[in-house]
N, C-alpha and C positions, 0 to 999 in steps of 0.2 A: 872503559879505558881501567887498568891494572892497579889496584888499591892494597896496602901492604899496611897492615896496624900493627906496631909497638903497642904492649901493654909494660910498663915496665916502672920503677920507683922515679922520682924525682932525679932529673939531670942537669947539669950546667947545660948553657946552648952550648960550647964547644963539643961538650959528650954529645947532644943532640946533632951537630953538624958533621960530626963524625960518622955517626951514626948512619944519618942517612945518605950520607956518601957511600959509604961502604957496603949498604945494603944496592944503593941505586947498581954502583957499578957490577955486581952480583948479578941484579937483574938484566943488565946488560948484557953479562957473561953466558948467562943460563940461560937465554931466552933469545938475544940475537935481535930484540927490541930495542932503540932506540929509551935511555931514562926520561925523555922529556912527554913519554906517555903516563909516565911512573907517578902516582899520588902518595905518598907516606903520611900517615897520620900516629900521633906519639899520642899515646893516652898513659899520662904520669897518676901513679897512684903513691899515698901515704902510705909507709909501712903498717900503720894503724888500719889502713884499710884491707888488707892484706891477712887471711890465716889460714891456715893448715893445722888441720887434724883438732879441730874446735879451739884452735889458740892464734890469737894475733902473734902477726911475725915479733911486734916491739915487746912481748910476751916470753916470748921464747927465746929470743938472741937480743942481749942487753948490748952489744954494738948496734944494733937497728935502732934500738929506742933511743940509744945517743942521738944518731945521725938525724932524727927525731926532731928532737927537744934540739940541736943546735938548729935544725931549716927552721924551726918554728921562730925560734928565737928572733934569724937573718931575716924573716919574710914575716915580719906580724901582718 
């Protein structure tokens, strides 16, 4: 069974739905197979769990640190 894994920052439910819909449509168009056989797994990660060049993204990009702070405040 085909399987797509999406690694991404935290997304709203609406953005997840849009993402899986677009991926399913692209899969169907490119393979000619039905989307009903496709499994999509979304792996969400905090920006505090991603580093590039030895620095956390929240250390490098203040706007991402603010997004994390707001998410953690709203989702205790």
